[in-house]
C-alpha positions in Angstrom: 82.5 85.0 119.3 83.2 82.8 116.3 83.1 79.1 117.1 85.5 76.8 115.3 85.2 73.6 117.4 82.7 71.8 115.2 84.6 72.4 112.0 86.7 69.6 110.5 89.2 69.7 107.7 86.9 67.7 105.3 84.0 70.0 106.1 86.1 73.1 105.5 87.3 71.7 102.1 83.6 71.4 101.2 82.9 74.9 102.4 84.1 78.3 101.2 87.3 77.1 99.7 85.8 75.2 96.8 83.8 78.4 95.9 86.8 80.7 96.2 88.8 82.2 93.4 92.3 83.1 94.5 93.6 86.2 92.7 97.3 86.8 92.7 98.7 90.0 91.1 102.3 89.2 90.0 105.1 91.2 88.5 108.4 89.3 87.9 107.9 86.7 90.5 109.2 83.6 88.6 111.1 82.4 91.7 108.0 82.3 93.9 104.8 82.1 91.9 104.8 78.3 91.1 105.0 77.2 94.7 102.4 79.7 95.8 100.0 78.5 93.2 100.5 74.9 94.1 100.1 75.5 97.8 96.7 77.2 97.3 95.5 74.4 95.0 96.8 71.8 97.5 94.6 73.1 100.3 91.5 72.9 98.1 90.7 76.3 96.6 88.4 76.2 93.6 90.7 78.1 91.2 93.8 80.2 91.2 94.1 83.1 88.8 97.4 84.9 88.4 97.3 88.3 86.9 100.6 89.1 85.2 101.2 92.8 85.5 103.9 93.1 82.8 106.5 90.6 83.8 109.6 90.0 81.7 111.0 87.0 83.5 108.6 84.1 82.5 106.2 84.5 85.4 103.3 83.9 83.1 104.5 80.5 81.8 105.6 79.4 85.2 102.3 80.2 86.9 100.4 78.4 84.1 102.5 75.3 84.4 101.8 75.2 88.1 98.1 75.0 87.5 96.9 78.6 87.5 94.7 80.4 85.1 96.8 83.4 83.8 95.4 86.8 82.8 97.4 89.7 81.5 97.2 93.3 82.7 99.6 95.6 80.9 98.6 98.7 83.0 100.9 98.7 86.0 99.5 99.0 89.5 98.2 96.6 92.2 94.6 97.8 91.8 94.7 97.4 88.0 95.9 93.8 88.3 93.4 93.0 91.1 90.6 94.5 89.0 91.6 92.5 86.0 91.5 89.3 88.1 87.8 90.0 88.8 86.7 90.2 85.2 85.1 87.2 83.4 83.9 85.9 86.7 83.5 82.1 86.7 80.2 80.6 87.5 79.7 78.9 90.9 82.3 81.1 92.8 81.1 83.3 95.6 84.4 84.5 97.1 87.6 86.1 96.0 90.8 85.7 98.0 93.5 88.2 97.2 97.0 86.8 97.9 100.6 87.7 97.2 102.7 85.8 94.6 105.7 85.7 97.0 104.1 83.2 99.4 104.2 85.5 102.4 100.4 85.4 103.1 99.1 81.9 102.8 96.6 80.0 104.9 97.5 76.8 106.6 95.1 73.9 107.3 95.2 74.9 111.0 94.0 78.4 110.2 91.1 77.4 107.9 88.6 76.7 110.6 88.6 80.3 111.8 88.1 81.6 108.3 85.2 79.2 107.6 83.6 80.2 110.9 83.9 83.9 109.8 82.2 83.1 106.5 79.5 81.2 108.3 79.0 84.1 110.7 78.1 86.4 107.8 81.5 88.1 107.2 81.6 90.2 104.0 85.3 91.1 104.2 87.7 88.9 106.1 91.2 90.2 106.8 94.3 88.3 107.7 96.0 90.2 110.6 99.7 89.8 110.4 100.4 92.0 113.4 99.0 89.8 116.1 102.3 89.2 117.9 105.6 91.0 118.5 107.5 88.2 116.7 105.4 88.6 113.5 105.6 92.4 113.6 109.3 92.1 113.4 109.0 90.3 110.0 107.6 93.5 108.5 110.0 96.2 107.5 109.8 99.4 109.5 108.3 101.2 106.5 105.5 98.6 106.3 104.8 98.9 110.0 104.7 102.7 109.8 102.4 102.7 106.7 100.1 100.2 108.5 99.9 102.3 111.6 99.2 105.5 109.8 96.5 104.0 107.5 94.8 102.3 110.4 94.9 105.5 112.5 93.4 107.6 109.7 90.6 105.0 109.2 89.9 105.0 113.0 89.7 108.8 113.1 87.6 109.2 110.0 85.4 106.1 110.0 85.4 104.9 113.7 86.7 101.4 113.2 90.1 100.4 114.6 92.0 97.9 112.5 95.4 96.3 113.4 96.6 95.6 109.9 96.0 96.7 106.3 96.0 93.1 105.4 97.4 91.7 102.2 95.5 88.5 102.6 91.8 89.3 102.3 88.7 87.3 101.5 85.7 89.1 100.0 82.2 88.1 98.9 81.9 88.7 95.2 78.6 90.4 95.7 80.1 92.8 98.3 82.8 93.8 95.9 80.2 94.7 93.3 78.5 97.0 95.9 81.8 98.7 96.8 82.4 100.0 93.3 86.1 100.4 93.9 87.7 103.1 91.8 91.4 102.9 92.7 93.7 101.1 90.3 96.9 101.6 92.2 98.1 101.1 95.7 95.0 102.6 97.3 92.9 99.5 96.3 93.1 97.8 99.8 92.4 100.9 101.9 89.5 101.9 99.6 88.1 98.4 100.1 88.2 98.6 103.9 86.7 102.1 104.0 83.9 101.3 101.5 83.0 98.1 103.5 82.6 100.3 106.6 80.6 102.9 104.8 78.2 100.2 103.5 78.0 98.7 107.0 79.3 95.4 105.9 80.6 92.9 108.4 84.4 93.1 108.5 86.3 90.5 110.5 90.1 90.4 111.3 91.6 87.0 111.9 95.2 86.4 113.1 97.4 84.7 110.6 101.0 83.7 110.4 103.0 86.1 108.2 105.8 84.4 106.4 109.0 85.8 104.9 108.8 86.0 101.1 110.2 82.8 99.5 112.6 84.5 97.1 113.5 87.9 95.5 112.8 91.4 96.8 109.5 93.1 97.5 108.5 95.5 94.7 107.0 97.9 97.3 108.9 97.8 100.6 112.1 96.6 98.9 113.0 100.1 97.7 112.5 103.7 98.8 110.9 104.4 95.4 108.4 101.6 95.8 107.5 102.5 99.3 107.1 106.2 98.4 104.7 105.3 95.5 102.7 103.0 97.7 102.4 105.5 100.5 101.5 108.3 98.2 98.8 106.2 96.6 97.3 105.1 99.9 97.2 108.6 101.4 95.7 110.0 98.2 92.9 107.5 98.3 92.2 108.2 102.0 92.0 111.9 101.1 89.6 111.3 98.2 87.4 109.0 100.4 87.4 111.7 103.1 86.3 114.3 100.6 83.5 112.1 99.5 82.4 111.5 103.1 82.4 115.1 104.1 81.1 116.7 100.9 78.9 114.0 99.5 80.5 114.1 96.1 83.5 112.4 94.4 86.8 114.3 94.1 87.4 115.6 90.6 90.4 113.4 89.9 88.8 110.1 91.0 88.3 107.6 88.1 84.8 106.5 87.4 83.9 103.1 88.7 83.4 100.3 86.1 80.9 97.5 86.4 81.9 93.9 86.8 81.8 91.7 83.7 80.3 88.4 84.6 80.2 85.4 82.3 78.2 82.5 83.7 78.5 80.2 80.7 
């Protein structure tokens, strides 16, 4: 059991947060991104990096004005934007926290103690479980709940670990990500991360979080049938490729080659 009783807010601010780079992939989120960036900075993260994935609405300038470092990734896809956010890694940062630009998956001061305790317990991949109550489950659209359930069921059947949620909010050790050698550059990024963590026998911890409604606008994935279809297809394709690798011991022919991290310490 993870103990949080001895952790105070000042000690948490001096803990993993100040060594954490928050990476936020964003596409046309001008209405949300500034408040999301400011909220992360207010609770004490070391740096916020927004990866603009081809926005046309001023997301880039808005995020920068709010205090974020902004990188550009013209190749569309969640995985492509997330991967870009890991390049030119800043010195002194040991953790990356993937978050959404819409403000739906933030951490509160009250939740930080549990995350710090998970870090102290040796967690490599820490996932924010949005499905820990019936009320929170209602905030997800049915297509999100269905996709979550299907992905978790496939992982449980193929890799023997039962997850409750394919979390959007996820904290990962930088060194662990390098070992994973993630290949996906689309919607399969998160599911590949969870499966690779299991295959490498990393410590994966799920922690209940409060899932908020998005602050403004419409979801690019669950907000349309086309977005949901693309996401679902990408996730299932990645699960199939990972299963092929597991059962045959070789990569599927169509899997892109992994690329090494670029790290600049100066």
